[in-house]
VMD Tcl script that builds the backbone (N, CA, C; Angstrom):
set m [mol new atoms 474]
animate dup $m
set s [atomselect $m all]
$s set {name element resname resid chain x y z} {
  {N N UNK 1 A 94.604 104.032 83.665}
  {CA C UNK 1 A 94.562 104.696 84.946}
  {C C UNK 1 A 95.544 105.857 85.035}
  {N N UNK 2 A 96.587 105.979 84.223}
  {CA C UNK 2 A 97.485 107.132 84.347}
  {C C UNK 2 A 96.730 108.423 84.102}
  {N N UNK 3 A 97.087 109.466 84.836}
  {CA C UNK 3 A 96.385 110.736 84.665}
  {C C UNK 3 A 96.692 111.349 83.309}
  {N N UNK 4 A 95.734 112.114 82.781}
  {CA C UNK 4 A 95.960 112.783 81.513}
  {C C UNK 4 A 96.730 114.081 81.714}
  {N N UNK 5 A 96.717 114.605 82.909}
  {CA C UNK 5 A 97.514 115.780 83.239}
  {C C UNK 5 A 98.092 115.556 84.622}
  {N N UNK 6 A 99.077 116.323 84.966}
  {CA C UNK 6 A 99.727 116.158 86.255}
  {C C UNK 6 A 98.897 116.831 87.336}
  {N N UNK 7 A 98.291 116.036 88.252}
  {CA C UNK 7 A 97.452 116.644 89.280}
  {C C UNK 7 A 98.238 117.546 90.219}
  {N N UNK 8 A 99.544 117.360 90.304}
  {CA C UNK 8 A 100.355 118.209 91.171}
  {C C UNK 8 A 100.336 119.659 90.697}
  {N N UNK 9 A 100.082 119.857 89.391}
  {CA C UNK 9 A 100.032 121.216 88.853}
  {C C UNK 9 A 98.779 121.966 89.283}
  {N N UNK 10 A 97.741 121.229 89.714}
  {CA C UNK 10 A 96.480 121.898 89.969}
  {C C UNK 10 A 95.823 121.512 91.293}
  {N N UNK 11 A 96.500 120.716 92.105}
  {CA C UNK 11 A 95.933 120.291 93.388}
  {C C UNK 11 A 96.877 120.697 94.510}
  {N N UNK 12 A 96.308 120.903 95.690}
  {CA C UNK 12 A 97.101 121.250 96.868}
  {C C UNK 12 A 96.941 120.148 97.898}
  {N N UNK 13 A 98.078 119.668 98.416}
  {CA C UNK 13 A 98.059 118.659 99.472}
  {C C UNK 13 A 98.818 119.232 100.664}
  {N N UNK 14 A 98.128 119.362 101.783}
  {CA C UNK 14 A 98.734 119.853 103.017}
  {C C UNK 14 A 98.927 118.665 103.948}
  {N N UNK 15 A 100.110 118.568 104.560}
  {CA C UNK 15 A 100.437 117.416 105.394}
  {C C UNK 15 A 100.832 117.906 106.775}
  {N N UNK 16 A 100.212 117.325 107.802}
  {CA C UNK 16 A 100.526 117.695 109.176}
  {C C UNK 16 A 100.704 116.470 110.056}
  {N N UNK 17 A 101.604 116.577 110.999}
  {CA C UNK 17 A 101.783 115.546 112.003}
  {C C UNK 17 A 102.719 114.417 111.633}
  {N N UNK 18 A 103.121 114.323 110.388}
  {CA C UNK 18 A 103.970 113.215 109.953}
  {C C UNK 18 A 105.312 113.224 110.665}
  {N N UNK 19 A 105.821 114.405 110.930}
  {CA C UNK 19 A 107.138 114.542 111.564}
  {C C UNK 19 A 107.151 114.039 113.004}
  {N N UNK 20 A 105.994 113.855 113.604}
  {CA C UNK 20 A 105.913 113.390 114.996}
  {C C UNK 20 A 106.140 111.881 115.117}
  {N N UNK 21 A 106.192 111.195 113.982}
  {CA C UNK 21 A 106.321 109.740 113.999}
  {C C UNK 21 A 107.596 109.315 113.276}
  {N N UNK 22 A 108.209 108.271 113.768}
  {CA C UNK 22 A 109.407 107.713 113.146}
  {C C UNK 22 A 108.959 106.780 112.025}
  {N N UNK 23 A 108.922 107.320 110.815}
  {CA C UNK 23 A 108.404 106.581 109.674}
  {C C UNK 23 A 109.359 106.633 108.497}
  {N N UNK 24 A 109.279 105.597 107.664}
  {CA C UNK 24 A 110.029 105.601 106.415}
  {C C UNK 24 A 109.323 106.443 105.356}
  {N N UNK 25 A 108.040 106.666 105.510}
  {CA C UNK 25 A 107.276 107.421 104.522}
  {C C UNK 25 A 107.567 108.904 104.669}
  {N N UNK 26 A 107.998 109.519 103.600}
  {CA C UNK 26 A 108.327 110.944 103.602}
  {C C UNK 26 A 107.128 111.766 103.141}
  {N N UNK 27 A 107.185 113.062 103.382}
  {CA C UNK 27 A 106.112 113.937 102.910}
  {C C UNK 27 A 105.942 113.850 101.398}
  {N N UNK 28 A 107.042 113.826 100.598}
  {CA C UNK 28 A 106.841 113.678 99.154}
  {C C UNK 28 A 106.139 112.367 98.775}
  {N N UNK 29 A 106.434 111.277 99.481}
  {CA C UNK 29 A 105.774 109.996 99.189}
  {C C UNK 29 A 104.294 110.060 99.548}
  {N N UNK 30 A 103.973 110.689 100.669}
  {CA C UNK 30 A 102.574 110.837 101.099}
  {C C UNK 30 A 101.821 111.722 100.114}
  {N N UNK 31 A 102.434 112.820 99.715}
  {CA C UNK 31 A 101.808 113.701 98.725}
  {C C UNK 31 A 101.576 112.947 97.417}
  {N N UNK 32 A 102.560 112.171 96.985}
  {CA C UNK 32 A 102.423 111.397 95.747}
  {C C UNK 32 A 101.262 110.411 95.851}
  {N N UNK 33 A 101.081 109.794 97.019}
  {CA C UNK 33 A 99.972 108.859 97.215}
  {C C UNK 33 A 98.629 109.575 97.085}
  {N N UNK 34 A 98.509 110.729 97.706}
  {CA C UNK 34 A 97.255 111.492 97.624}
  {C C UNK 34 A 96.976 111.924 96.188}
  {N N UNK 35 A 97.996 112.395 95.506}
  {CA C UNK 35 A 97.818 112.849 94.121}
  {C C UNK 35 A 97.506 111.684 93.185}
  {N N UNK 36 A 98.139 110.537 93.414}
  {CA C UNK 36 A 97.864 109.357 92.581}
  {C C UNK 36 A 96.417 108.900 92.755}
  {N N UNK 37 A 95.928 108.908 93.994}
  {CA C UNK 37 A 94.533 108.534 94.242}
  {C C UNK 37 A 93.594 109.538 93.589}
  {N N UNK 38 A 93.938 110.797 93.682}
  {CA C UNK 38 A 93.125 111.851 93.079}
  {C C UNK 38 A 93.090 111.689 91.561}
  {N N UNK 39 A 94.218 111.385 90.960}
  {CA C UNK 39 A 94.283 111.216 89.513}
  {C C UNK 39 A 93.560 109.955 89.048}
  {N N UNK 40 A 93.538 108.924 89.887}
  {CA C UNK 40 A 92.951 107.639 89.504}
  {C C UNK 40 A 91.443 107.634 89.571}
  {N N UNK 41 A 90.874 108.414 90.461}
  {CA C UNK 41 A 89.422 108.379 90.606}
  {C C UNK 41 A 88.768 109.119 89.453}
  {N N UNK 42 A 87.574 108.727 89.132}
  {CA C UNK 42 A 86.903 109.265 87.947}
  {C C UNK 42 A 85.749 110.200 88.292}
  {N N UNK 43 A 85.846 110.882 89.415}
  {CA C UNK 43 A 84.735 111.740 89.838}
  {C C UNK 43 A 84.938 113.209 89.501}
  {N N UNK 44 A 85.868 113.500 88.641}
  {CA C UNK 44 A 86.076 114.884 88.260}
  {C C UNK 44 A 87.538 115.220 88.121}
  {N N UNK 45 A 87.800 116.442 87.820}
  {CA C UNK 45 A 89.153 116.916 87.591}
  {C C UNK 45 A 89.853 117.229 88.916}
  {N N UNK 46 A 91.177 116.978 88.969}
  {CA C UNK 46 A 91.916 117.349 90.180}
  {C C UNK 46 A 92.141 118.861 90.289}
  {N N UNK 47 A 91.797 119.593 89.232}
  {CA C UNK 47 A 92.049 121.028 89.237}
  {C C UNK 47 A 91.366 121.699 90.421}
  {N N UNK 48 A 92.150 122.401 91.216}
  {CA C UNK 48 A 91.627 123.120 92.360}
  {C C UNK 48 A 91.403 122.280 93.607}
  {N N UNK 49 A 91.672 120.981 93.525}
  {CA C UNK 49 A 91.471 120.103 94.678}
  {C C UNK 49 A 92.369 120.528 95.834}
  {N N UNK 50 A 91.846 120.412 97.031}
  {CA C UNK 50 A 92.604 120.716 98.248}
  {C C UNK 50 A 92.412 119.570 99.226}
  {N N UNK 51 A 93.517 118.921 99.578}
  {CA C UNK 51 A 93.476 117.781 100.482}
  {C C UNK 51 A 94.374 118.075 101.668}
  {N N UNK 52 A 93.812 117.970 102.846}
  {CA C UNK 52 A 94.570 118.118 104.085}
  {C C UNK 52 A 94.711 116.730 104.713}
  {N N UNK 53 A 95.952 116.300 104.931}
  {CA C UNK 53 A 96.240 115.004 105.550}
  {C C UNK 53 A 96.866 115.251 106.908}
  {N N UNK 54 A 96.270 114.677 107.940}
  {CA C UNK 54 A 96.805 114.823 109.288}
  {C C UNK 54 A 97.068 113.438 109.853}
  {N N UNK 55 A 98.280 113.237 110.378}
  {CA C UNK 55 A 98.688 111.960 110.946}
  {C C UNK 55 A 98.607 112.043 112.459}
  {N N UNK 56 A 97.907 111.066 113.052}
  {CA C UNK 56 A 97.582 111.091 114.474}
  {C C UNK 56 A 97.952 109.774 115.136}
  {N N UNK 57 A 97.917 109.778 116.472}
  {CA C UNK 57 A 98.027 108.519 117.210}
  {C C UNK 57 A 96.609 107.984 117.431}
  {N N UNK 58 A 96.514 106.791 118.020}
  {CA C UNK 58 A 95.203 106.171 118.228}
  {C C UNK 58 A 94.286 106.992 119.122}
  {N N UNK 59 A 94.831 107.600 120.153}
  {CA C UNK 59 A 93.989 108.377 121.073}
  {C C UNK 59 A 93.317 109.543 120.350}
  {N N UNK 60 A 94.071 110.235 119.519}
  {CA C UNK 60 A 93.516 111.395 118.813}
  {C C UNK 60 A 92.474 110.978 117.778}
  {N N UNK 61 A 92.745 109.893 117.042}
  {CA C UNK 61 A 91.759 109.483 116.026}
  {C C UNK 61 A 90.528 108.875 116.694}
  {N N UNK 62 A 90.697 108.225 117.860}
  {CA C UNK 62 A 89.547 107.697 118.598}
  {C C UNK 62 A 88.643 108.843 119.043}
  {N N UNK 63 A 89.235 109.961 119.458}
  {CA C UNK 63 A 88.438 111.126 119.863}
  {C C UNK 63 A 87.637 111.671 118.676}
  {N N UNK 64 A 88.260 111.744 117.503}
  {CA C UNK 64 A 87.539 112.183 116.303}
  {C C UNK 64 A 86.440 111.183 115.936}
  {N N UNK 65 A 86.749 109.915 116.069}
  {CA C UNK 65 A 85.809 108.856 115.708}
  {C C UNK 65 A 84.528 108.942 116.541}
  {N N UNK 66 A 84.669 109.169 117.832}
  {CA C UNK 66 A 83.487 109.258 118.685}
  {C C UNK 66 A 82.763 110.595 118.482}
  {N N UNK 67 A 83.518 111.670 118.326}
  {CA C UNK 67 A 82.905 112.992 118.182}
  {C C UNK 67 A 82.141 113.144 116.870}
  {N N UNK 68 A 82.724 112.706 115.760}
  {CA C UNK 68 A 82.144 112.966 114.451}
  {C C UNK 68 A 81.381 111.791 113.856}
  {N N UNK 69 A 81.750 110.563 114.239}
  {CA C UNK 69 A 81.109 109.393 113.638}
  {C C UNK 69 A 80.340 108.552 114.645}
  {N N UNK 70 A 80.382 108.971 115.912}
  {CA C UNK 70 A 79.672 108.275 116.987}
  {C C UNK 70 A 80.080 106.797 117.075}
  {N N UNK 71 A 81.371 106.543 116.859}
  {CA C UNK 71 A 81.924 105.191 116.944}
  {C C UNK 71 A 83.029 105.182 117.998}
  {N N UNK 72 A 83.032 104.161 118.813}
  {CA C UNK 72 A 84.031 104.035 119.880}
  {C C UNK 72 A 85.349 103.492 119.333}
  {N N UNK 73 A 86.437 103.959 119.904}
  {CA C UNK 73 A 87.757 103.400 119.632}
  {C C UNK 73 A 88.440 103.979 118.410}
  {N N UNK 74 A 89.692 103.602 118.248}
  {CA C UNK 74 A 90.460 104.103 117.107}
  {C C UNK 74 A 90.045 103.408 115.816}
  {N N UNK 75 A 90.305 104.056 114.720}
  {CA C UNK 75 A 90.140 103.494 113.386}
  {C C UNK 75 A 91.374 103.862 112.591}
  {N N UNK 76 A 91.544 103.300 111.417}
  {CA C UNK 76 A 92.779 103.577 110.677}
  {C C UNK 76 A 92.734 104.886 109.905}
  {N N UNK 77 A 91.583 105.254 109.347}
  {CA C UNK 77 A 91.486 106.494 108.574}
  {C C UNK 77 A 90.063 107.047 108.669}
  {N N UNK 78 A 89.970 108.358 108.758}
  {CA C UNK 78 A 88.689 109.063 108.729}
  {C C UNK 78 A 88.798 110.136 107.658}
  {N N UNK 79 A 87.806 110.169 106.767}
  {CA C UNK 79 A 87.786 111.147 105.669}
  {C C UNK 79 A 86.539 112.005 105.751}
  {N N UNK 80 A 86.743 113.281 105.559}
  {CA C UNK 80 A 85.632 114.222 105.461}
  {C C UNK 80 A 85.728 114.904 104.112}
  {N N UNK 81 A 84.821 114.566 103.219}
  {CA C UNK 81 A 84.750 115.263 101.942}
  {C C UNK 81 A 83.943 116.534 102.146}
  {N N UNK 82 A 84.570 117.667 101.927}
  {CA C UNK 82 A 83.928 118.954 102.208}
  {C C UNK 82 A 83.406 119.633 100.951}
  {N N UNK 83 A 83.740 119.088 99.810}
  {CA C UNK 83 A 83.305 119.614 98.522}
  {C C UNK 83 A 83.741 118.640 97.457}
  {N N UNK 84 A 82.967 118.505 96.391}
  {CA C UNK 84 A 83.288 117.487 95.407}
  {C C UNK 84 A 83.809 118.021 94.081}
  {N N UNK 85 A 83.518 119.237 93.725}
  {CA C UNK 85 A 83.984 119.761 92.441}
  {C C UNK 85 A 84.411 121.199 92.597}
  {N N UNK 86 A 85.619 121.490 92.965}
  {CA C UNK 86 A 86.723 120.544 93.127}
  {C C UNK 86 A 86.661 119.847 94.489}
  {N N UNK 87 A 87.379 118.733 94.572}
  {CA C UNK 87 A 87.431 117.979 95.813}
  {C C UNK 87 A 88.146 118.793 96.889}
  {N N UNK 88 A 87.509 118.911 98.035}
  {CA C UNK 88 A 88.106 119.503 99.221}
  {C C UNK 88 A 87.904 118.485 100.327}
  {N N UNK 89 A 89.001 118.096 100.994}
  {CA C UNK 89 A 88.881 117.017 101.972}
  {C C UNK 89 A 89.856 117.180 103.126}
  {N N UNK 90 A 89.388 116.769 104.289}
  {CA C UNK 90 A 90.236 116.602 105.468}
  {C C UNK 90 A 90.307 115.111 105.737}
  {N N UNK 91 A 91.532 114.589 105.810}
  {CA C UNK 91 A 91.730 113.157 106.011}
  {C C UNK 91 A 92.662 112.975 107.197}
  {N N UNK 92 A 92.257 112.076 108.101}
  {CA C UNK 92 A 93.028 111.793 109.310}
  {C C UNK 92 A 93.443 110.325 109.282}
  {N N UNK 93 A 94.743 110.082 109.500}
  {CA C UNK 93 A 95.291 108.728 109.446}
  {C C UNK 93 A 95.942 108.401 110.785}
  {N N UNK 94 A 95.588 107.241 111.334}
  {CA C UNK 94 A 96.230 106.766 112.556}
  {C C UNK 94 A 97.495 106.006 112.200}
  {N N UNK 95 A 98.628 106.533 112.598}
  {CA C UNK 95 A 99.907 105.880 112.328}
  {C C UNK 95 A 100.000 104.569 113.105}
  {N N UNK 96 A 99.488 104.559 114.329}
  {CA C UNK 96 A 99.523 103.325 115.125}
  {C C UNK 96 A 98.673 102.230 114.474}
  {N N UNK 97 A 97.523 102.595 113.942}
  {CA C UNK 97 A 96.692 101.620 113.233}
  {C C UNK 97 A 97.392 101.145 111.966}
  {N N UNK 98 A 98.067 102.046 111.268}
  {CA C UNK 98 A 98.820 101.647 110.068}
  {C C UNK 98 A 99.885 100.619 110.424}
  {N N UNK 99 A 100.567 100.826 111.526}
  {CA C UNK 99 A 101.591 99.868 111.950}
  {C C UNK 99 A 100.971 98.516 112.309}
  {N N UNK 100 A 99.847 98.530 112.986}
  {CA C UNK 100 A 99.165 97.268 113.329}
  {C C UNK 100 A 98.690 96.549 112.069}
  {N N UNK 101 A 98.093 97.297 111.154}
  {CA C UNK 101 A 97.636 96.708 109.896}
  {C C UNK 101 A 98.812 96.085 109.139}
  {N N UNK 102 A 99.917 96.798 109.101}
  {CA C UNK 102 A 101.098 96.299 108.384}
  {C C UNK 102 A 101.565 94.975 108.967}
  {N N UNK 103 A 101.625 94.892 110.283}
  {CA C UNK 103 A 102.042 93.644 110.931}
  {C C UNK 103 A 101.028 92.534 110.657}
  {N N UNK 104 A 99.765 92.876 110.702}
  {CA C UNK 104 A 98.698 91.887 110.469}
  {C C UNK 104 A 98.746 91.326 109.057}
  {N N UNK 105 A 99.015 92.190 108.065}
  {CA C UNK 105 A 98.991 91.767 106.669}
  {C C UNK 105 A 100.377 91.440 106.109}
  {N N UNK 106 A 101.412 91.601 106.943}
  {CA C UNK 106 A 102.760 91.253 106.508}
  {C C UNK 106 A 103.328 92.173 105.441}
  {N N UNK 107 A 103.045 93.466 105.571}
  {CA C UNK 107 A 103.593 94.457 104.633}
  {C C UNK 107 A 104.406 95.479 105.412}
  {N N UNK 108 A 105.186 96.261 104.711}
  {CA C UNK 108 A 105.969 97.313 105.348}
  {C C UNK 108 A 105.038 98.416 105.860}
  {N N UNK 109 A 105.407 99.009 106.976}
  {CA C UNK 109 A 104.574 100.057 107.576}
  {C C UNK 109 A 104.394 101.243 106.632}
  {N N UNK 110 A 105.444 101.627 105.887}
  {CA C UNK 110 A 105.294 102.767 104.975}
  {C C UNK 110 A 104.326 102.440 103.835}
  {N N UNK 111 A 104.290 101.178 103.400}
  {CA C UNK 111 A 103.318 100.793 102.367}
  {C C UNK 111 A 101.897 100.931 102.902}
  {N N UNK 112 A 101.674 100.452 104.110}
  {CA C UNK 112 A 100.334 100.529 104.685}
  {C C UNK 112 A 99.920 101.977 104.921}
  {N N UNK 113 A 100.854 102.809 105.316}
  {CA C UNK 113 A 100.543 104.225 105.508}
  {C C UNK 113 A 100.101 104.847 104.183}
  {N N UNK 114 A 100.826 104.556 103.104}
  {CA C UNK 114 A 100.453 105.078 101.789}
  {C C UNK 114 A 99.093 104.518 101.363}
  {N N UNK 115 A 98.833 103.243 101.669}
  {CA C UNK 115 A 97.549 102.624 101.353}
  {C C UNK 115 A 96.419 103.378 102.056}
  {N N UNK 116 A 96.620 103.738 103.315}
  {CA C UNK 116 A 95.582 104.460 104.055}
  {C C UNK 116 A 95.359 105.861 103.500}
  {N N UNK 117 A 96.419 106.496 103.023}
  {CA C UNK 117 A 96.266 107.805 102.375}
  {C C UNK 117 A 95.396 107.651 101.127}
  {N N UNK 118 A 95.725 106.681 100.286}
  {CA C UNK 118 A 94.936 106.423 99.077}
  {C C UNK 118 A 93.491 106.112 99.458}
  {N N UNK 119 A 93.306 105.241 100.445}
  {CA C UNK 119 A 91.979 104.857 100.904}
  {C C UNK 119 A 91.179 106.096 101.345}
  {N N UNK 120 A 91.814 106.964 102.115}
  {CA C UNK 120 A 91.151 108.172 102.588}
  {C C UNK 120 A 90.748 109.105 101.469}
  {N N UNK 121 A 91.626 109.282 100.486}
  {CA C UNK 121 A 91.298 110.154 99.355}
  {C C UNK 121 A 90.134 109.568 98.554}
  {N N UNK 122 A 90.161 108.260 98.336}
  {CA C UNK 122 A 89.056 107.645 97.593}
  {C C UNK 122 A 87.728 107.809 98.340}
  {N N UNK 123 A 87.733 107.630 99.662}
  {CA C UNK 123 A 86.504 107.864 100.441}
  {C C UNK 123 A 86.040 109.312 100.269}
  {N N UNK 124 A 86.959 110.253 100.393}
  {CA C UNK 124 A 86.592 111.667 100.281}
  {C C UNK 124 A 86.040 111.991 98.896}
  {N N UNK 125 A 86.501 111.253 97.886}
  {CA C UNK 125 A 86.041 111.476 96.511}
  {C C UNK 125 A 84.719 110.775 96.217}
  {N N UNK 126 A 84.186 110.067 97.213}
  {CA C UNK 126 A 82.878 109.468 97.040}
  {C C UNK 126 A 82.854 107.957 96.931}
  {N N UNK 127 A 84.005 107.314 96.894}
  {CA C UNK 127 A 84.034 105.850 96.858}
  {C C UNK 127 A 83.684 105.297 98.231}
  {N N UNK 128 A 83.088 104.120 98.225}
  {CA C UNK 128 A 82.765 103.448 99.478}
  {C C UNK 128 A 82.876 101.951 99.248}
  {N N UNK 129 A 82.812 101.211 100.316}
  {CA C UNK 129 A 82.921 99.760 100.259}
  {C C UNK 129 A 81.975 99.168 101.283}
  {N N UNK 130 A 81.576 97.917 101.044}
  {CA C UNK 130 A 80.724 97.252 102.038}
  {C C UNK 130 A 81.501 96.992 103.322}
  {N N UNK 131 A 80.785 96.816 104.406}
  {CA C UNK 131 A 81.420 96.540 105.697}
  {C C UNK 131 A 81.396 95.049 106.040}
  {N N UNK 132 A 81.143 94.209 105.048}
  {CA C UNK 132 A 81.094 92.773 105.300}
  {C C UNK 132 A 82.223 92.068 104.552}
  {N N UNK 133 A 82.077 90.766 104.306}
  {CA C UNK 133 A 83.138 89.979 103.676}
  {C C UNK 133 A 83.402 90.388 102.222}
  {N N UNK 134 A 82.509 91.174 101.614}
  {CA C UNK 134 A 82.733 91.638 100.239}
  {C C UNK 134 A 83.533 92.939 100.197}
  {N N UNK 135 A 84.033 93.382 101.344}
  {CA C UNK 135 A 84.789 94.622 101.438}
  {C C UNK 135 A 86.049 94.588 100.570}
  {N N UNK 136 A 86.852 93.551 100.724}
  {CA C UNK 136 A 88.118 93.483 99.996}
  {C C UNK 136 A 87.969 93.343 98.484}
  {N N UNK 137 A 87.006 92.565 97.997}
  {CA C UNK 137 A 86.912 92.479 96.528}
  {C C UNK 137 A 86.098 93.614 95.893}
  {N N UNK 138 A 85.832 94.683 96.625}
  {CA C UNK 138 A 85.009 95.772 96.097}
  {C C UNK 138 A 85.775 96.603 95.066}
  {N N UNK 139 A 85.020 97.376 94.300}
  {CA C UNK 139 A 85.604 98.267 93.290}
  {C C UNK 139 A 86.601 99.244 93.932}
  {N N UNK 140 A 86.235 99.765 95.099}
  {CA C UNK 140 A 87.118 100.716 95.776}
  {C C UNK 140 A 88.449 100.072 96.144}
  {N N UNK 141 A 88.409 98.869 96.703}
  {CA C UNK 141 A 89.650 98.208 97.096}
  {C C UNK 141 A 90.488 97.832 95.885}
  {N N UNK 142 A 89.841 97.450 94.795}
  {CA C UNK 142 A 90.583 97.143 93.574}
  {C C UNK 142 A 91.330 98.376 93.080}
  {N N UNK 143 A 90.647 99.503 93.036}
  {CA C UNK 143 A 91.276 100.750 92.616}
  {C C UNK 143 A 92.393 101.136 93.586}
  {N N UNK 144 A 92.134 101.028 94.864}
  {CA C UNK 144 A 93.141 101.342 95.884}
  {C C UNK 144 A 94.413 100.533 95.662}
  {N N UNK 145 A 94.276 99.236 95.450}
  {CA C UNK 145 A 95.450 98.377 95.292}
  {C C UNK 145 A 96.195 98.641 93.988}
  {N N UNK 146 A 95.471 99.029 92.941}
  {CA C UNK 146 A 96.152 99.411 91.693}
  {C C UNK 146 A 96.974 100.679 91.898}
  {N N UNK 147 A 96.437 101.640 92.629}
  {CA C UNK 147 A 97.179 102.878 92.906}
  {C C UNK 147 A 98.395 102.579 93.773}
  {N N UNK 148 A 98.236 101.768 94.810}
  {CA C UNK 148 A 99.357 101.423 95.677}
  {C C UNK 148 A 100.447 100.696 94.881}
  {N N UNK 149 A 100.055 99.781 94.014}
  {CA C UNK 149 A 101.037 99.069 93.186}
  {C C UNK 149 A 101.804 100.045 92.298}
  {N N UNK 150 A 101.101 101.021 91.739}
  {CA C UNK 150 A 101.775 102.046 90.928}
  {C C UNK 150 A 102.786 102.827 91.765}
  {N N UNK 151 A 102.386 103.186 92.966}
  {CA C UNK 151 A 103.281 103.933 93.860}
  {C C UNK 151 A 104.516 103.154 94.230}
  {N N UNK 152 A 104.380 101.837 94.316}
  {CA C UNK 152 A 105.494 100.975 94.709}
  {C C UNK 152 A 106.246 100.418 93.504}
  {N N UNK 153 A 106.075 101.048 92.369}
  {CA C UNK 153 A 106.797 100.612 91.182}
  {C C UNK 153 A 106.232 99.349 90.556}
  {N N UNK 154 A 104.914 99.201 90.634}
  {CA C UNK 154 A 104.276 98.067 89.995}
  {C C UNK 154 A 104.088 96.867 90.883}
  {N N UNK 155 A 104.494 96.959 92.135}
  {CA C UNK 155 A 104.315 95.814 93.036}
  {C C UNK 155 A 103.660 96.295 94.320}
  {N N UNK 156 A 102.825 95.454 94.846}
  {CA C UNK 156 A 102.243 95.672 96.150}
  {C C UNK 156 A 102.501 94.412 96.949}
  {N N UNK 157 A 102.797 94.575 98.206}
  {CA C UNK 157 A 103.138 93.420 99.039}
  {C C UNK 157 A 101.916 92.656 99.502}
  {N N UNK 158 A 100.694 93.141 99.204}
  {CA C UNK 158 A 99.507 92.403 99.628}
  {C C UNK 158 A 99.052 91.458 98.557}
}
mol reanalyze $m
mol bondsrecalc $m
mol representation Tube
mol addrep $m
């Protein structure tokens, strides 16, 4: 799973809204999560990839959810893949949902935030998962958890 080249040399990650929240996750950690997910997926080269990550509260992501996906209420992450070769994506992460997920699963909030970044990048790159009980053991979730473990120095709290 390690990348054959450094995706940071050829990919752009733009981060917005993170400073509005009191988080342990820094912009470099968030960028590293996006780049690690990009390097781990097998849908093409990271060269020229452009990923925009925006961190929102529940109200803002709920508005996007209803406007673009016709779904009511907040969600944890929304990904829009705008191009696949190279990958161009807009990804929106709810910090409040990340905090709730972290409490629910007994992990640190910064870990869950990084997990959602990885999850969003994988969705934008074309990965998907079932919406039923087979969601967690899916190929996408397996890849997601391997990337998160790498980011956390070989351990994941889940």
